[in-house]
MARMITOR-8864 format. One line per field, with one value per residue (C-alpha): residue number from 1; residue in one letter; x, y, z negated. Coordinates in nm, 2 decimals. Example, Ala and Ser with C-alpha at 12.3 -4.5 7.8 and 13.67 -1.06 7.14 Angstrom:
<sites>
n <- [1:2]
res <- [a:s]
east <- [1.23:1.37]
north <- [-0.45:-0.11]
up <- [-0.78:-0.71]
</sites>
This chain:
<sites>
n <- [1:2:3:4:5:6:7:8:9:10:11:12:13:14:15:16:17:18:19:20:21:22:23:24:25:26:27:28:29:30:31:32:33:34:35:36:37:38:39:40:41:42:43:44:45:46:47:48:49:50:51:52:53:54:55:56:57:58:59:60:61:62:63:64:65:66:67:68:69:70:71:72:73:74:75:76:77:78:79:80:81:82:83:84:85:86:87:88:89:90:91:92:93:94:95:96:97:98:99:100:101:102:103:104:105:106:107:108:109:110:111:112:113:114:115:116:117:118:119:120:121:122:123:124:125:126:127:128:129:130:131:132:133:134:135:136:137:138:139:140:141:142:143:144:145:146:147:148:149:150:151:152:153:154:155:156:157:158:159:160:161:162:163:164:165:166:167:168:169:170:171:172:173:174:175:176:177:178:179:180:181:182:183:184:185:186:187:188:189:190:191:192:193:194:195:196:197:198:199:200:201:202:203:204:205:206:207:208:209:210:211:212:213:214:215:216:217:218:219:220:221:222:223:224:225:226:227:228:229:230:231:232:233:234:235:236:237:238:239:240:241:242:243:244:245:246:247:248:249:250:251:252:253:254:255:256:257:258:259:260:261:262:263:264:265:266:267:268:269:270:271:272:273:274:275:276:277:278:279:280:281:282:283:284:285:286:287:288:289:290:291:292:293:294:295:296:297:298:299:300:301:302:303:304:305:306:307:308:309:310:311:312:313:314:315:316:317:318:319:320:321:322:323:324:325:326:327:328:329:330:331:332:333:334:335:336:337:338:339:340:341:342:343:344:345:346:347:348:349:350:351:352:353:354:355:356:357:358:359:360:361:362:363:364:365:366:367:368:369:370:371:372:373:374:375:376:377:378:379:380:381:382:383:384:385:386:387:388:389:390:391:392:393:394:395:396:397:398:399:400:401:402:403:404:405:406:407:408:409:410:411:412:413:414:415:416:417:418:419:420:421:422:423:424:425:426:427:428:429]
res <- [x:x:x:x:x:x:x:x:x:x:x:x:x:x:x:x:x:x:x:x:x:x:x:x:x:x:x:x:x:x:x:x:x:x:x:x:x:x:x:x:x:x:x:x:x:x:x:x:x:x:x:x:x:x:x:x:x:x:x:x:x:x:x:x:x:x:x:x:x:x:x:x:x:x:x:x:x:x:x:x:x:x:x:x:x:x:x:x:x:x:x:x:x:x:x:x:x:x:x:x:x:x:x:x:x:x:x:x:x:x:x:x:x:x:x:x:x:x:x:x:x:x:x:x:x:x:x:x:x:x:x:x:x:x:x:x:x:x:x:x:x:x:x:x:x:x:x:x:x:x:x:x:x:x:x:x:x:x:x:x:x:x:x:x:x:x:x:x:x:x:x:x:x:x:x:x:x:x:x:x:x:x:x:x:x:x:x:x:x:x:x:x:x:x:x:x:x:x:x:x:x:x:x:x:x:x:x:x:x:x:x:x:x:x:x:x:x:x:x:x:x:x:x:x:x:x:x:x:x:x:x:x:x:x:x:x:x:x:x:x:x:x:x:x:x:x:x:x:x:x:x:x:x:x:x:x:x:x:x:x:x:x:x:x:x:x:x:x:x:x:x:x:x:x:x:x:x:x:x:x:x:x:x:x:x:x:x:x:x:x:x:x:x:x:x:x:x:x:x:x:x:x:x:x:x:x:x:x:x:x:x:x:x:x:x:x:x:x:x:x:x:x:x:x:x:x:x:x:x:x:x:x:x:x:x:x:x:x:x:x:x:x:x:x:x:x:x:x:x:x:x:x:x:x:x:x:x:x:x:x:x:x:x:x:x:x:x:x:x:x:x:x:x:x:x:x:x:x:x:x:x:x:x:x:x:x:x:x:x:x:x:x:x:x:x:x:x:x:x:x:x:x:x:x:x:x:x:x:x:x:x:x:x:x:x:x:x:x:x:x:x:x:x:x:x:x:x:x:x]
east <- [30.45:30.58:30.58:30.29:30.36:30.22:30.23:30.19:30.21:30.09:29.84:29.59:29.46:29.18:28.99:28.77:28.63:28.70:28.90:29.22:29.36:29.58:29.56:29.76:29.74:29.80:29.88:29.86:29.90:29.91:29.58:29.51:29.39:29.28:29.26:29.28:29.13:29.20:29.39:29.66:29.65:29.68:29.96:30.13:30.30:30.68:30.65:30.52:30.74:30.66:30.70:30.69:30.57:30.66:30.38:30.43:30.13:30.01:29.84:29.69:29.97:29.90:29.76:29.91:29.70:29.91:30.28:30.49:30.76:31.01:30.95:30.89:31.09:31.26:31.42:31.70:31.42:31.27:31.20:30.91:31.14:31.32:30.97:30.86:31.16:31.10:30.72:30.81:31.04:30.77:30.51:30.33:30.17:29.99:30.09:29.91:30.13:30.05:30.02:30.24:30.53:30.72:30.49:30.18:29.98:29.69:29.68:29.60:29.92:30.12:29.88:29.98:30.32:30.31:30.13:30.36:30.67:30.52:30.45:30.82:30.96:30.74:30.76:30.47:30.15:30.13:29.84:29.85:29.62:29.53:29.54:29.21:29.31:29.57:29.91:29.74:29.70:29.37:29.23:29.12:28.97:29.15:29.04:28.89:28.69:28.98:29.21:29.00:28.95:29.33:29.37:29.37:29.19:29.10:29.17:29.37:29.58:29.80:29.94:29.74:29.40:29.18:29.07:28.83:28.50:28.34:28.63:28.60:28.22:28.30:28.56:28.32:28.03:28.23:28.38:28.06:27.93:28.21:28.20:28.54:28.65:28.81:29.06:29.13:29.35:29.16:29.38:29.27:29.54:29.50:29.57:29.81:30.03:30.41:30.34:30.61:30.43:30.08:30.00:30.04:30.28:30.52:30.54:30.58:30.85:31.04:30.97:30.85:30.60:30.24:29.92:29.59:29.48:29.13:29.26:29.16:28.83:28.75:28.84:28.68:28.33:28.36:28.42:28.15:27.89:28.00:27.98:27.63:27.57:27.70:27.64:28.00:28.23:28.52:28.83:28.94:29.32:29.47:29.25:29.49:29.31:29.03:28.82:28.80:28.71:28.39:28.30:28.38:28.15:27.87:27.90:27.92:27.61:27.42:27.52:27.74:27.96:28.29:28.58:28.87:29.27:29.51:29.90:30.11:30.34:30.02:29.92:30.27:30.44:30.33:30.49:30.73:30.90:31.03:31.29:31.57:31.43:31.45:31.37:31.29:30.98:30.89:30.57:30.26:30.01:30.23:30.28:29.98:29.94:29.93:29.55:29.49:29.73:29.51:29.18:29.31:29.39:29.07:28.89:29.08:29.00:28.61:28.63:28.54:28.88:28.89:29.23:29.58:29.85:30.24:30.21:30.56:30.72:31.09:31.32:31.71:31.95:32.03:31.64:31.60:31.95:31.85:31.70:31.37:31.16:31.35:31.34:31.12:30.82:30.78:30.90:30.97:30.73:30.69:30.93:30.80:30.41:30.34:30.59:30.49:30.11:30.17:30.29:29.90:29.84:30.13:30.01:29.66:29.49:29.34:29.28:29.51:29.26:29.11:29.46:29.55:29.20:29.30:29.59:29.44:29.05:28.97:29.17:29.11:28.76:28.74:28.93:28.71:29.03:29.03:29.33:29.32:29.20:29.28:29.02:29.01:29.03:29.17:29.51:29.81:29.94:30.05:30.29:30.46:30.54:30.68:30.47:30.70:31.05:31.20:31.34:31.56:31.49:31.83:31.74:32.06:31.97:31.63:31.55:31.41:31.64:31.58:31.64:31.42:31.24:31.12:31.16:31.52:31.68:31.34:31.28:30.99:30.81:30.73:30.96:30.86:30.98:30.84:30.63:30.42:30.28:30.05:30.21:30.57:30.83:30.93:31.10:31.24:31.42]
north <- [11.69:11.53:11.74:11.69:11.40:11.35:11.00:11.06:10.87:10.55:10.26:10.28:9.94:9.99:9.68:9.88:10.09:9.83:10.08:9.93:10.19:10.49:10.79:11.01:11.06:11.35:11.29:11.62:11.57:11.17:11.13:11.10:11.44:11.37:11.07:11.15:10.86:10.85:11.17:11.38:11.62:11.96:12.19:12.15:12.40:12.39:12.22:11.91:11.61:11.47:11.08:10.96:10.62:10.56:10.33:10.12:10.02:10.22:9.99:10.07:9.94:9.59:9.48:9.15:9.00:8.72:8.81:8.65:8.84:8.72:9.04:9.02:8.74:8.59:8.88:8.66:8.56:8.89:9.22:9.45:9.71:9.43:9.29:9.64:9.71:9.38:9.47:9.81:9.63:9.41:9.70:9.59:9.91:9.72:9.42:9.21:9.02:8.70:8.65:8.37:8.55:8.55:8.67:8.57:8.87:8.76:9.09:9.42:9.57:9.36:9.47:9.84:9.73:9.64:9.94:10.17:9.99:10.02:10.42:10.45:10.24:10.47:10.26:10.05:10.02:9.75:9.59:9.30:8.98:8.90:8.54:8.36:8.15:8.26:8.15:8.00:7.69:7.63:7.60:7.94:8.21:8.52:8.87:8.92:9.23:9.43:9.34:9.46:9.78:9.81:9.78:9.42:9.35:9.00:8.70:8.36:8.11:8.13:7.78:7.61:7.48:7.50:7.14:7.16:7.24:7.40:7.63:7.72:7.78:8.02:8.21:8.26:8.36:8.59:8.73:8.79:9.00:9.24:9.20:9.07:8.85:8.50:8.35:7.98:7.73:7.42:7.12:6.82:6.83:6.45:6.36:6.64:6.58:6.53:6.57:6.71:6.66:6.56:6.20:6.05:5.86:6.13:6.13:5.76:5.74:6.00:5.84:6.14:6.16:6.30:6.39:6.34:6.63:6.52:6.69:7.01:6.93:6.76:7.05:7.30:7.11:7.12:7.50:7.57:7.40:7.62:7.91:7.82:7.77:8.11:8.33:8.46:8.57:8.31:8.38:8.05:8.05:7.92:7.69:7.46:7.14:7.07:6.88:7.18:7.40:7.18:7.27:7.62:7.65:7.49:7.72:8.02:7.93:7.89:8.25:8.19:8.48:8.30:8.45:8.23:8.33:8.10:8.15:8.27:7.96:7.72:7.91:7.89:7.55:7.18:6.89:6.80:7.14:6.97:6.79:6.65:6.72:7.13:7.23:7.59:7.42:7.26:7.47:7.46:7.36:7.12:7.18:6.98:6.77:6.96:6.87:7.07:7.38:7.39:7.38:7.67:7.89:7.83:7.93:8.27:8.31:8.25:8.46:8.16:8.23:8.61:8.69:8.60:8.62:8.58:8.37:8.54:8.29:8.37:8.12:8.14:7.90:7.71:7.64:7.54:7.36:7.04:6.70:6.76:6.61:6.83:7.17:7.45:7.50:7.82:8.08:8.46:8.60:8.97:9.07:8.78:8.82:9.06:8.91:8.54:8.66:8.83:8.50:8.40:8.69:8.63:8.27:8.39:8.22:8.50:8.86:9.12:9.31:9.04:8.93:9.29:9.28:8.95:9.18:9.53:9.59:9.25:9.24:9.59:9.58:9.27:9.43:9.78:9.96:10.27:10.19:9.95:10.17:10.46:10.72:11.06:11.10:10.75:10.71:10.77:10.40:10.32:10.08:10.16:9.84:9.73:9.40:9.29:9.35:9.00:8.91:8.63:8.59:8.57:8.48:8.62:8.96:8.95:9.25:9.01:8.91:8.55:8.42:8.09:8.16:7.88:8.11:8.13:8.09:8.13:8.37:8.58:8.88:9.21:9.48:9.72:10.05:10.26:10.23:10.50:10.51:10.79:11.01:10.92:10.74:10.45:10.22:10.34:10.08]
up <- [-10.33:-10.02:-9.69:-9.43:-9.25:-8.87:-8.69:-8.32:-8.00:-8.19:-8.16:-8.44:-8.60:-8.84:-8.90:-9.14:-8.86:-8.59:-8.39:-8.19:-7.96:-7.92:-8.16:-8.43:-8.78:-9.04:-9.38:-9.63:-10.02:-10.03:-9.85:-9.49:-9.36:-9.01:-8.78:-8.40:-8.21:-7.85:-7.88:-8.05:-8.36:-8.14:-8.25:-8.57:-8.81:-8.85:-9.21:-9.10:-9.04:-8.71:-8.64:-8.28:-8.29:-7.94:-7.90:-8.19:-8.43:-8.71:-8.95:-9.32:-9.55:-9.64:-9.95:-10.09:-10.37:-10.47:-10.57:-10.87:-11.01:-11.28:-11.50:-11.78:-11.91:-11.60:-11.43:-11.28:-11.04:-10.94:-11.09:-11.06:-10.88:-10.63:-10.55:-10.49:-10.27:-10.06:-10.05:-9.88:-9.65:-9.54:-9.49:-9.80:-10.00:-10.27:-10.46:-10.73:-10.97:-11.13:-11.51:-11.57:-11.68:-12.02:-12.22:-12.00:-11.90:-12.13:-12.34:-12.26:-12.39:-12.14:-11.86:-11.97:-11.95:-11.59:-11.50:-11.67:-11.50:-11.18:-11.22:-11.34:-11.05:-10.81:-10.50:-10.39:-10.59:-10.84:-11.02:-11.27:-11.24:-11.62:-11.75:-11.79:-12.06:-12.36:-12.23:-11.91:-12.11:-12.00:-12.37:-12.49:-12.32:-12.29:-12.36:-12.03:-12.10:-12.27:-12.01:-11.73:-11.91:-11.94:-11.54:-11.46:-11.13:-11.15:-11.38:-11.31:-11.45:-11.12:-11.01:-11.30:-11.27:-11.55:-11.58:-11.90:-11.71:-12.05:-12.05:-11.68:-11.71:-12.01:-11.83:-11.55:-11.76:-11.97:-11.64:-11.49:-11.79:-11.72:-11.32:-11.33:-11.04:-11.12:-10.90:-10.92:-10.76:-10.65:-10.72:-10.94:-11.20:-11.25:-10.89:-10.83:-11.12:-11.04:-10.66:-10.42:-10.12:-9.94:-9.94:-9.59:-9.36:-9.36:-9.76:-9.77:-9.53:-9.72:-10.03:-10.21:-10.49:-10.33:-10.40:-10.14:-9.98:-10.11:-10.47:-10.33:-10.23:-10.56:-10.76:-10.54:-10.55:-10.93:-10.91:-10.65:-10.89:-11.18:-10.96:-10.87:-11.26:-11.37:-11.09:-11.11:-10.82:-10.73:-10.56:-10.42:-10.47:-10.13:-9.94:-9.73:-9.63:-9.36:-9.63:-9.85:-9.57:-9.55:-9.90:-9.86:-9.57:-9.73:-10.04:-9.81:-9.59:-9.92:-10.00:-10.31:-10.40:-10.30:-10.14:-10.01:-9.95:-9.78:-9.77:-9.47:-9.53:-9.48:-9.16:-9.03:-9.16:-9.18:-9.40:-9.09:-9.19:-9.49:-9.23:-9.43:-9.79:-9.71:-10.06:-9.94:-9.78:-10.13:-10.21:-10.45:-10.27:-10.09:-9.69:-9.54:-9.21:-8.87:-8.84:-9.18:-9.07:-8.73:-8.94:-9.17:-8.86:-8.74:-9.06:-9.06:-8.68:-8.78:-9.11:-9.32:-9.49:-9.52:-9.69:-9.64:-9.90:-9.90:-10.20:-10.28:-10.55:-10.60:-10.72:-10.76:-10.58:-10.89:-10.89:-10.53:-10.45:-10.63:-10.52:-10.36:-10.65:-10.92:-10.72:-10.81:-10.58:-10.40:-10.16:-10.12:-9.85:-9.90:-9.62:-9.40:-9.44:-9.16:-8.86:-8.95:-8.94:-8.62:-8.47:-8.45:-8.23:-8.04:-7.97:-7.87:-8.19:-8.36:-8.22:-8.36:-8.56:-8.72:-8.85:-8.98:-9.15:-9.37:-9.52:-9.55:-9.55:-9.68:-9.99:-10.06:-10.06:-10.27:-10.54:-10.47:-10.37:-10.16:-9.94:-9.67:-9.40:-9.18:-9.29:-9.35:-9.75:-9.79:-9.95:-9.71:-9.73:-9.38:-9.22:-8.88:-8.68:-8.36:-8.30:-8.03:-8.16:-8.19:-8.56:-8.68:-9.04:-9.24:-9.60:-9.72:-9.60:-9.77:-10.01:-10.27:-10.56:-10.46:-10.11:-10.10:-9.77:-9.56:-9.24:-9.30:-8.94:-8.75:-8.48:-8.52:-8.38:-8.54:-8.73:-8.97:-8.89:-9.17:-9.50:-9.66:-9.99:-10.10:-9.82:-9.96:-9.74:-9.94:-9.64:-9.32:-9.11]
</sites>
């Protein structure tokens, strides 16, 4: 059992309660024992470890519900341990790993393997997402009920859209019967096949194979129709275009049980950042136009998009240092999620407490987790951060095993000073 821990002289930002102000927090036995808003904790005993925050922000630990690792099967990309270390360095205390590994997480035994490995590593909390279909092949439904019983927190085929509407209808109906959330990437697979960029003048000038932004809206419209038919809960996996936002808003206005995410990459970058064929900016979905980026920022500010993810997708140098068309898509993001998100606060685009909600209480509430809040009795998953400290991202110094960061060389603001999971200090700057 770790020593009692007290955070004093901090600014508490707790979206779950709406509080943003001075205070202090006491941690005992892995849970939050006391929260002093606007004051201090009084006299503390000698056995308490006191951390003087010196005015830094104390947040609930970040909850990142879309993280890829290479384990099992492709450990050269990222192991569960290296991903957990990167998460801790980024103030992320809970991650949900995607099922498209080797073997695919489409069986209760693989779910159990991930959970046991995470417990053995003993850093951040790791939960698996199960595959919606066997092998993520979009054809045969996986054992959704058994995986949920084993501990997967939602089902998805990760980057692969389920093109067969009959199969997807069955997945939604079956998942609803077990109360399981379904996540799905809205991308028409035929329009998107082979695309490395978003259609438009920029892609044409660069000579890149591209897909229209409308491919996202087309698939989302189908998904929303099937949600209306089945009544199942849907997590729209990364909305990145203004056209899709229109469909999402109509669905939300009609009361459909739909939640949407977007990635920090699509909030921070646009298609021009590809520059001179920068493969570290080759993503899936591809980077969009500046108009789309601005629309997504507004959707986060309004609450239409409730959750922001890192979309952490490690790829080693040999998979990225290739001609743009041949390079693997994806970017690491666990360590840059918080400082990149804080850029929207520093630019005055979204209030700080609303930004922090998208990576704490919103994803925790969606998945029924007790974390993501600064409340008495809640798990002591915490991140201490100085939001004003300038940071120049150096990809070579990232903790992740792979270094494919689109933020390499970029100046951001926001430094994680300390990360605590269940009362244990797992990272200290």
